[in-house]
C-alpha positions in Angstrom: 0.0 0.0 0.0 1.0 3.6 -0.4 1.2 6.0 2.5 -2.0 7.7 1.2 -3.8 4.4 1.2 -2.7 3.6 4.7 -3.8 7.0 5.9 -7.2 6.5 4.2 -7.6 3.1 5.9 -6.8 4.6 9.3 -9.3 7.4 8.8 -12.0 4.8 7.8 -11.2 2.5 10.8 -11.2 5.4 13.3 -14.3 7.2 11.9 -12.3 10.2 10.8 -13.0 10.1 7.0 -14.9 13.4 6.8 -13.3 16.9 7.2 -12.7 18.6 9.5 -10.4 15.8 10.5 -9.3 14.9 14.1 -5.8 14.4 12.9 -4.1 16.2 10.0 -2.6 14.5 6.9 0.9 15.6 8.0 0.5 14.1 11.5 -0.7 10.8 10.1 2.1 10.7 7.5 4.7 11.4 10.2 3.3 8.6 12.4 3.1 6.1 9.5 6.7 6.7 8.5 7.7 6.5 12.2 5.8 3.2 12.4 7.7 1.7 9.5 11.0 2.8 11.0 10.1 1.3 14.4 9.0 -2.0 12.7 12.3 -2.3 10.8 14.3 -1.6 13.9 12.5 -4.1 16.1 11.9 -6.9 13.6 14.8 -6.4 11.2 12.4 -6.5 8.3 14.4 -4.9 5.4 17.2 -7.0 3.9 18.9 -5.1 1.1 21.6 -6.1 -1.4 20.8 -3.6 -4.2 20.3 -0.1 -3.1 22.9 2.7 -2.5 23.0 1.7 1.1 24.3 -1.7 0.1 27.4 -0.4 -1.7 30.3 1.8 -0.7 33.4 2.9 -2.6 36.8 3.4 -1.0 40.2 4.8 -1.9 43.6 3.1 -2.0 44.8 2.8 1.6 41.3 2.9 3.1 40.9 1.1 6.4 37.2 0.7 5.7 34.0 2.4 4.6 31.4 4.6 6.1 27.9 3.0 6.2 24.7 4.6 5.1 22.8 6.1 8.1 19.9 3.6 7.4 22.1 0.5 7.9 21.5 -1.3 11.2 24.1 -3.9 10.5 26.0 -5.7 7.7 25.2 -9.4 7.0 27.6 -9.9 4.1 30.3 -8.0 2.3 32.3 -8.8 -0.9 34.8 -6.8 -2.9 33.3 -6.0 -6.3 36.6 -6.6 -8.1 36.7 -10.2 -7.2 33.2 -10.9 -5.8 34.9 -12.8 -3.0 33.0 -12.5 0.3 35.0 -11.0 3.2 35.0 -13.0 6.4 33.1 -11.3 9.2 35.0 -11.2 12.5 34.3 -9.0 15.6 37.1 -7.0 17.1 37.4 -9.4 20.0 38.1 -12.3 17.7 40.7 -10.2 15.7 42.5 -9.3 18.9 42.7 -13.0 19.9 43.6 -14.4 16.5 45.7 -11.6 14.9 47.4 -9.5 17.6 48.3 -6.1 16.3 45.9 -6.4 13.4 45.1 -2.7 13.4 48.7 -1.9 12.2 48.6 -4.2 9.2 50.1 -3.0 5.9 47.7 -2.4 3.0 46.9 -5.4 0.9 43.7 -7.0 -0.5 41.1 -7.0 2.3 40.0 -10.5 3.5 38.0 -9.7 6.7 35.5 -7.1 7.7 35.1 -6.0 11.3 31.6 -4.7 12.0 32.0 -3.5 15.6 35.2 -1.4 15.4 33.4 1.9 15.0 29.7 2.9 14.8 28.4 3.3 11.2 31.7 2.1 9.9 32.9 -1.2 8.3 36.6 -1.8 9.0 38.7 -3.9 6.7 41.6 -6.2 7.4 44.1 -5.6 6.0 43.5 -2.1 4.7 42.8 -1.8 0.9 45.9 -1.4 -1.2 43.8 -0.3 -4.2 40.6 1.7 -4.7 37.4 -0.3 -5.2 33.8 -0.9 -4.1 32.4 -3.2 -1.5 29.0 -4.8 -2.1 27.0 -5.6 1.0 23.9 -7.3 2.2 22.5 -5.0 5.0 19.7 -4.9 7.4 18.3 -1.4 7.4 15.5 1.1 8.0 13.8 2.9 5.1 16.1 5.1 3.1 13.7 8.0 3.0 10.3 8.9 4.5 7.5 7.8 2.2 5.4 10.4 0.5 1.7 10.1 -0.4 2.2 8.2 -3.6 5.1 6.0 -2.4 4.7 2.3 -1.6 5.8 1.4 1.9 9.1 -0.6 1.9 8.1 -3.4 4.2 6.2 -6.4 2.8 2.4 -5.9 2.3 1.5 -8.5 4.9 3.0 -6.3 7.6 1.7 -3.0 6.5 -1.7 -3.0 8.2 0.0 -3.5 11.5 1.7 -0.1 11.1 -1.6 1.5 11.9 -1.4 0.1 15.5 1.5 2.5 16.0 -0.5 5.3 14.5 -3.3 4.6 17.0 -0.8 4.7 19.8 0.5 8.1 18.7 -2.9 9.5 17.6 -4.7 8.7 20.8 -1.8 9.9 23.0 -2.0 13.4 21.5 -2.5 16.0 24.2 -5.8 17.2 22.8 -9.0 16.8 24.8 -10.9 15.8 21.7 -8.8 12.8 20.8 -6.8 11.8 23.9 -7.7 8.3 25.0 -5.2 6.4 27.2 -6.9 3.0 26.7 -6.9 3.2 22.9 -3.3 4.5 22.9 -2.1 1.6 25.1 -4.1 -0.9 23.0 -2.4 0.3 19.8 1.1 0.2 21.4 0.5 -3.4 22.8 -0.7 -4.6 19.4 2.3 -3.1 17.6 4.6 -4.7 20.1 2.9 -8.1 19.7 3.6 -8.0 16.0 7.1 -6.4 15.8 8.6 -6.7 19.3 9.5 -4.3 22.1 11.5 -1.1 21.5 15.0 -1.4 22.8 18.4 -0.2 21.5 19.8 -2.9 23.7 17.9 -5.6 21.8 19.0 -4.1 18.5 22.7 -4.3 19.6 22.1 -7.8 20.9 20.8 -8.9 17.5 23.9 -7.6 15.8 26.2 -9.4 18.2 24.2 -12.7 18.0 24.5 -12.7 14.2 28.2 -12.4 14.1 28.8 -14.7 17.1 26.3 -17.4 16.1 24.6 -16.5 12.8 21.1 -16.5 14.2 19.6 -13.6 12.2 
């Protein structure tokens, strides 16, 4: 569905289909986009190997690449020149297996280290020549959806985004719409579908993938 279609569905379900509306179009658009971001963070719904967020170029001597802000973590990385996958290793493993690895001379990268720096993918060894790394990433939406844009997550999940919108809509500090029970019901339903909000859980998911490959 497009954002406009989701907004129309919300208005129909909440008896707000006739102007003057209880909630503005811009409010509902903000909350729908917020809902998709939250769903992607909690349930890791968007796997991407094709967009601009899944590719990064680097110069000769580069220690690694900056990641697109939408990237939650990198599942796979391969040098475009050879299409050879790099081996993922967390910094702890590198310290144990290759003492002094951060001082390696430039060569052809063989390993990527995902937890060396936030929003950065570290190579080992550094790249001796310029190139591109192709990745498979877990991410949030690249841009907020506009009225005519399809939501990025799969259609089967899209109706549940409206539970977040109910949470936000009925928690608005406005006597005409504030309803604590409806707000809590929306939040609970959203959590049941996509999980609880937690930066700790997001970081845990990253560590579990590299340590045990569970995601």
